[in-house]
C-alpha angles and dihedrals in degrees: 000000000000119000133178122264134185114223114195125194133183130203111287125222092267096049112118104217091192090068133064123244096266091051095056122109114269092020094141093051092045092049092050091050093049093044090054091053090049091050090051091052093244096115113053099174138347151142148150124306103239116250096358104077092231132108142215125215129188109208140176115228144139096243147359090252091055090052092051091047094052095046098045091080094057105127089227090057094046091048097044099249091120133020120205106226107166141022119179136166114252123209110204114215098160119051118165092188094063102038 
């Protein structure tokens, strides 16, 4: 049964904090990877954390381990632009979309 998870990343050692997200190395490969996960329904929402170089994703998955497995092949992770630091299950109590 799919549940929601929050996946938090911080700037990796190769992140250039003087540049925006779309100006980072491997942007095209990262965007293609993320778009595929969105198309599959894995990523529900996400984006960069302003000014920090990190990112937050809301994903649907069966387990924390499955989230980590799916995200480990992100080109930004493999090239040190982002570092995944936390994955935790999120119970939604308030949902404006389904009121």
